[in-house]
N, C-alpha and C positions, 0 to 999 in steps of 0.2 A: 423354296423361302426365299424372300425376298427384304431388306432392308430399305430403310427409308428414312430420310432425315428431312426434317420441314419446321421451319418458322412459321408462326400465327402468330398473327394480332393479340394483344390480349384480352381486348375485350371479346377476343375468341373461346377466350376458358375462364383466366379468373385473375382476380389480383390489380386489375386496370385501375382501379385508386389508388391504388397501394403503390407501383410505379410509375403512375403520374405523380405524385406528389413527391416520391422518392426516385428520383433521376438516375440516380448511380448505385443503387440497389441491385443483388445480385440474389438472386433464390435459386437454389438445389432439393429436387424432391428426392426423396429417398422409400425406397419401399415402396412402389408402387405395386398394387393390387388389380389383377387383370379380373375381368366378371367380379366384381363386389363392391356395391354401389358404395355399403356404409363406411368402406375403407378404400377407395380410391382416392388416389393420390394426399392424405392426411398430414404427411409429414413433411415439414420444411425445414432447411437449414439458411441461414444467412452467417455470412462472417466479414468481419472490418467494416459493420459499421456502428452509428450509434443506437445502440438496440431500445432504447427509451423512443425513439424517432418510429423507428419500426414496430414496437407495441403500439405505440396509437392510431400508428395507421392502418393496423391490420384490427384494430379493435373499430376503427372507421369505416375501414373498408366494407359496401354492401355484397360483395361475395362472398364475405364471411359470417357465418351463423353466431362463429364463440369460439374464440382461444382456450381450448380444453386445458392444454398446460404447457408449459416450456420449460427449459434447460439450458443455464447461461454457461459457459466454459469462456475460459480467457480471450478468445478473439472469436469466438463463435458461440451462436445461439440455436436453439429447438426447439421449433413450434410444431402441435400438435394440434389441429384447424377443423372444426367442423366446417362443413360450408354447407351455404344455404340448398334447400332446395331444389332451387334453378340450376345451380353450376354443379350440385350431386346428378342431377339428368343430363347435361350438358356432356361432364365425364363418363358418363355410361355409356350415354350415347357414341362416343368416341371411340370409348374404348371396346364394348360389342364388335363394331367395324373392323380392329386392329386384333392379330394375334396376342400381342403382347405390347408394352410401354417399356421400354429398356430403359431410357434416359429421361427426363424431362427438367429443364432450368429456365429459369426469363428472366429479363433486363426492359427497360424500356424499351428495347426495339423490338420485344415481344417473346414470345415461347418459342423453346425449341427442341422439340421431341424429336426420338431416336425409336424407332418405332417397327416393330417385326409382323411382317404378313405373310400367312400360306402360301398365297401367290397373286398376279394380278388381278385377280377378279376382286379378290377381297381389300387390296388397294383403292380398286373404283369401286365401289361400294364404300368405302369411306371419305375419298372425295366428294362422292357426291351426297354424303351425310354434308360436310360442308360448305358445299355449294347449297345446300337447299336451306342451310340455317342463313343465308345472305354471306359465309363469312371465306375470304379469300385467304391463300397459305402460299408460302414460297418452297416451293422444292428444292433442298440443297441436295439431296445423294438419295437415288435408287438403286439400285445394284441385288444380284443374287448372294445368297448369304454359302460361305465355303465350310468348310473344315477349318482351312487355316485360316481365314478370317473371324471364325465368328465366335472369340473369342472379346477379340476387340469390339466387338459390335457393341459390348456389354458398357464402353468406357464413353466417358464423354469426352469432349474435345479437348478440354484441360486437363484432364486425368491423361490422357493419351497424349501430348505434348511435352508434358511432366516426365512420363515416363521415358519416353523418346531423349531426350536432353537429357536427360541424369543416366541414361543407359551409352548415347554417345561421349558423354563429357567424363564417365569415369567413375560415376560414383558410386557406383555397383562396384566396382576392382575392388582389390583386396591386395594395397590399402588404397585408401579414395583418392582419387585425384582432386576431388572439387568437395567440398563443405555443403552445405545445405545452405548456408546462407549463402554464399558467394552461385549458389546453383539458381538459387531466386533472385540475388541481381541478374540475373542474364534473363530471369526470365520476367523479371518487374513486375511482381508480387513478393508480398512476405512469407519470409522462413515457415513464420505458422502455417500459412496458408499453402504452402508446398508441401508440408508436410501429411497435412492431411489431406490433398489430390494424390497423393503418392499410397499412403494406408489404405484410401478408401479404393485405387486403382489396384492394388495388391491382396489388398480382400476379395474384389471382383475377379480376380483373375483365380487366384486358387479357389474360389467358390466354381467355377465354371470348370475348371480344370478337372475338380474333384468327384463335381456334380454335374457331369455334364448331358445329362438328359432330364438335369430339374433345370427351366429357369431361374437366375436370379431373384428377378422378381414375379415369380410366385413360390418364393419360398417364405 
């Protein structure tokens, strides 16, 4: 198996208008379903943003057919969206050529996707799909997956950095050698966002460890 991390222009996937309108916005996709067009990448999380502005931007975004449901918390908001048929078809074409989409996140700089492929042939087919559609992409990583690194391949770069820093700075020691707020300051983020990163990273690692034969994104 191969693990690939790529960056796509916003226009190559979805939400280009929203990301142009709100250039500081960061969007994280949750529970990506492979090989299921109706439920591919519908669950979006946004943190530390003006949610009224996000609501307006998503409602006006031509790639979004409808905002089906929202849930708002103190510092983050969940959006369940229904993509337009064009976006559904585009995402499904990508997923059909990738074994699994492990993580996906978007900023104004583009979409960053972490993908798992059965082998080089499947990766080449995915790349040809992008080329045929006129989209370029930046390959950030392409490496074989080994048993040792497979669990962390499910983590986003932000989650991995948070876990590593927390471990190195003694956050998991008893007693703790650093507080959540101190650790957040070192990582230049809010303690609420750090808590979210650590919570989701821990859940992902637990899921992969307890259910090693079932991909997190397929559950």
